[in-house]
Phi, psi and omega in degrees: 000126189287318182214167182274326187225147170262111185281154180302134176264332184238014174299138181083352168241309172276337175204162184303145175274333180290124180302318179292319177295317182295319181294315179304315175304307179301317181290326175294321179293319176300319186291328180280355186263147174284148179266133180256133180292151178093144185266127181274149174273327176219158179219153168247130181213157186274173190224027177275190179292154187293334177302327182272303188259347185306317182290336177287310169309317184303323181290344168279310191284339175298333181292343189265351182298137172060034180296145180219115350297157188287152173282129188250336182219140179237122173263115194249116183233125180224163177283147181273119179263330189267330191225126177295136179229137173261110187090219178242128182255122179261151174280168173260349188286169176259353176205142163260132187251137172233171175299347178276354188121184176275146171246124187279130174285136176275090183290327182293320178294319182299310180304319182291332180275348185293345181289342175288144188292336183278349182253133179224163162274118184211088181303325183309326183281353180249339194294325179247004183287132181259347188292339176260311184308316182299338181281333189305311181303319175305308184297326179286325178281330181277326192256331190077244184268125181201154173260162190234140171236098188255139182231128169266126192252127176247243182273112183203157177275158176306324181290324185290313181298314181297331178294317172303308185299319180297328181287337191248002196295323179049204179255206175301341183280351184243136176240135174259130183233127172253118182268124174197137163272170182253233187296151185237121163065036174256172175288162187307314184287321178295317174307315182292321179299312182293318181300328178291322180298310185297323180292320183295319181299320185287324181285335180275352186052052181251096182294330179286340182285355178274124173287154182304322177267017182274333183203133179294324179267028180310321182294307175290332177294316180292330179291318174304317182295318176302318181288315182298324177295309189291332181267001180068037182273169171233147183257134174237129176271124176261334176193137174221125177207177174224184186293337178289342174274326184267315172188141181114174176277188187236018173273333176217108184240164169240132180276152183219136176214148173249131184218139178248140180234133183193178180299142178302146187271136170271172181297327178287324177297319181300318184287332176283321189280335186223067179293154184249159169082202180290336184293343180182201182289150174288165183296155190305316181304318182294314175302321181284318180300314178291330182289317181295323178295310179295324174290324170297317181296316177302312184291323180299318185287317187281325186239348187064019176248143177290158170271120176282114181257131176251107181298343183291339190272352186258157176298165185303327182296332177273352177262353181289153178274106180227160180259119179241155167244139172250130178236132181248131175229150181226116178063027174092345183265141179307138181231355182162145176198116177224149175195177170252142170259341174255136183274108185237009185196169174302141178311312179302322173294312182300319182298308179303318182293311187292330179288319175306310182289322181297325187281320183244351189220025165281119186299342181280347189223155170289160180301147173291135173274158175301320179301334185273343185315310180300340181259002183276127178264136181242127180234136172239128179247124179254125188276143171282161175303140182301133182248113177300139178256110179280082181238149185252018182171166179304321184286329179289320179298319178302315181291333181278331179306141172243104182302139174083352185239317186261137165270155188224140169241132173248131172227141169212104184071229186271350181260145175204159174208163178214155168233129172296158179302338180287351178290335181302335180305320185258338181227075191284343186268116188311314184293319179291321178304312179292323177299318176289324175290323169300327174294321174302321187275006177077023178259160175286150183311326181263017188287139168194145182204155177312337185267006180287132174240135183245142174229145174234159185208164173241163193223131171265117180266131181233142173143000000 
């Protein structure tokens, strides 16, 4: 053994060198990440500097907090950036070190895998390599004590990588982590399109679907996809963004993605992993809805730029065409409210757009300021499809309305207005509810005509 420890190479550049600052940085990223239900067997996460990819990596690592049974061993594979490697290179050292302390190398596992012709010991592939190192502080914070089986991956086939993974697969005590960024140095829109193609290939467990320029860690990713397909695993995308979303300009960006691999969920598994209401966390869709809205609000207020959403990276529930409203309140008073009544685009896209407009473009209010952000309460209402109400007059409409349940849209020619079901809390009497809605539409209180059309809907309120 040439040395006892592999010293950190990118502490102070890719992540903070001060232990206290580093731990606080990691915990801040984890605190801001949405939680995806279910325990993964394997993850793909990015390896750039924390200011760029940390928020995306955290969405994968947040799922590992408080694992039961605990993860005891991590098999970590990343691309070799500094040294050409034939196959997979393991280190000879006993520890990988970060500012947070030592991580023990599972020497027994490495010695057992060296019988494979594609595996070698090559310390030169590890000394300056960042693709593995940047994951260790996240793993140290979320897992505590664990052993590591690290490989710097060069030229290898998916089958050769998969053979190594199969030998080390283990049970719930073993986690597989693949380190990879996505597209590199394209403009923002081209990067989003390419990262979308890469994400679809990963979700489909299709090793051949990865473009050469789609991911720097495509070699270990292809090996994981080969293994995941054969073992019947399912991939869930939890976050795909790029440096133009997290920090930096949009003329040359780097893409980042977090993906989870596990057994397909049964209905009971899903209920256990994603409990609703006071008994546990809200369902994944609800958490994603609120996270999109909150991230949009923060970015809109701080940068005056909209959050660009690619619906293809979200679960099917966020790709459905649904109509949302976003309501902002401050100290219990309305501070902005914008929404759609017609479902004309994917829910994820619509939420980002109406949140941006509620914060900055509600004509009744001045734009929300950065100083106000900590005081803003955010509520999202997801509407059911509009239901035409076959009523022949105002009295029939009043008789058909269900206070506390129905939202109402009134249209007459080019003018229209809506009240969400939550408005019943302040206008509980149907006639006054209708009168105020007419006023909102710019009509006189007694206005009615044969051309008036009424539609009702219900709304699921989140926030």
